C-alpha positions in Angstrom: 196.3 120.2 69.6 193.8 122.1 71.7 193.4 125.8 71.9 195.0 125.7 75.4 198.1 123.8 74.2 198.5 126.0 71.1 198.1 129.2 73.2 200.5 128.1 75.9 203.1 127.0 73.4 202.9 130.3 71.4 203.1 132.5 74.5 206.0 130.6 76.0 207.9 130.7 72.7 207.3 134.4 72.2 208.5 135.2 75.6 211.3 132.6 75.6 209.9 130.9 78.7 210.6 127.3 79.6 208.1 124.9 81.1 210.2 125.0 84.3 210.1 128.8 84.5 206.3 129.0 84.1 205.8 126.1 86.5 208.0 127.9 89.1 206.2 131.2 88.7 202.8 129.5 89.1 203.9 127.2 91.9 203.2 124.0 89.8 205.1 120.8 89.5 207.2 120.9 86.4 205.9 117.5 85.3 202.3 118.7 85.6 203.0 121.8 83.5 204.8 119.7 80.9 201.8 117.4 80.6 199.4 120.4 80.2 201.6 121.9 77.5 201.9 118.5 75.7 198.1 118.0 75.9 198.3 115.0 78.1 196.5 116.6 81.1 193.8 119.2 81.5 194.1 122.0 84.1 191.2 122.8 86.3 189.4 126.1 85.9 191.4 127.9 88.6 194.7 127.1 86.8 193.3 128.2 83.5 192.5 131.6 85.1 196.0 131.7 86.6 197.5 131.1 83.1 195.5 134.0 81.7 196.5 136.4 84.5 200.2 135.3 84.2 200.3 136.0 80.5 198.3 139.3 80.9 195.3 138.2 78.9 191.5 138.2 79.5 190.4 135.5 81.8 187.1 135.1 80.0 188.8 134.3 76.7 190.8 131.6 78.4 188.0 130.0 80.3 185.7 129.9 77.3 188.3 128.5 74.9 190.2 126.1 77.1 188.9 122.5 77.1 187.1 121.5 80.3 187.6 118.2 82.1 184.0 117.2 81.4 184.8 117.6 77.6 187.6 115.1 77.8 185.2 112.2 77.6 184.2 113.2 74.1 187.7 113.5 72.9 189.0 110.4 71.1 192.5 110.0 69.9 193.4 113.6 70.8 196.2 112.6 73.2 194.1 112.8 76.4 194.4 110.2 79.1 191.2 108.8 80.5 191.5 111.0 83.6 187.8 110.9 84.4 187.2 107.2 84.8 186.3 106.4 88.3 188.9 104.4 90.2 188.1 100.8 90.8 187.3 99.8 94.4 190.2 98.2 96.2 189.6 94.9 98.0 191.7 93.6 100.9 193.0 90.1 100.2 192.9 88.5 103.6 195.3 85.7 102.6 198.2 88.0 101.7 197.2 91.2 103.4 197.5 93.0 100.1 195.2 95.3 98.2 194.4 94.7 94.5 192.0 96.1 91.9 189.0 94.3 90.4 190.3 94.9 86.8 193.1 96.5 84.9 194.3 99.8 86.3 193.2 103.1 84.7 195.9 105.4 83.3 195.8 108.7 85.2 
């Protein structure tokens, strides 16, 4: 688990907050909040700052400890999706009028 996942889980348990309650207060989709708490997605820097303010903690501590999206490439086996791989170019298939990818789709 990452620092962010541990911290969010601890604070939510201490305050008896659900993923849905925090997501509602921060105007996030519940599924996105659940992925962040599970370690399956990384929030951007703005959202990390919002978490810090919501829980009444120092923004600098959160931004320095939370994993960054550019750090995700170096994480292997830590439960991160390959969210930073560039999307493959779509090509138009004139015979069928359908779009398809050059290779296997990337999990986002």
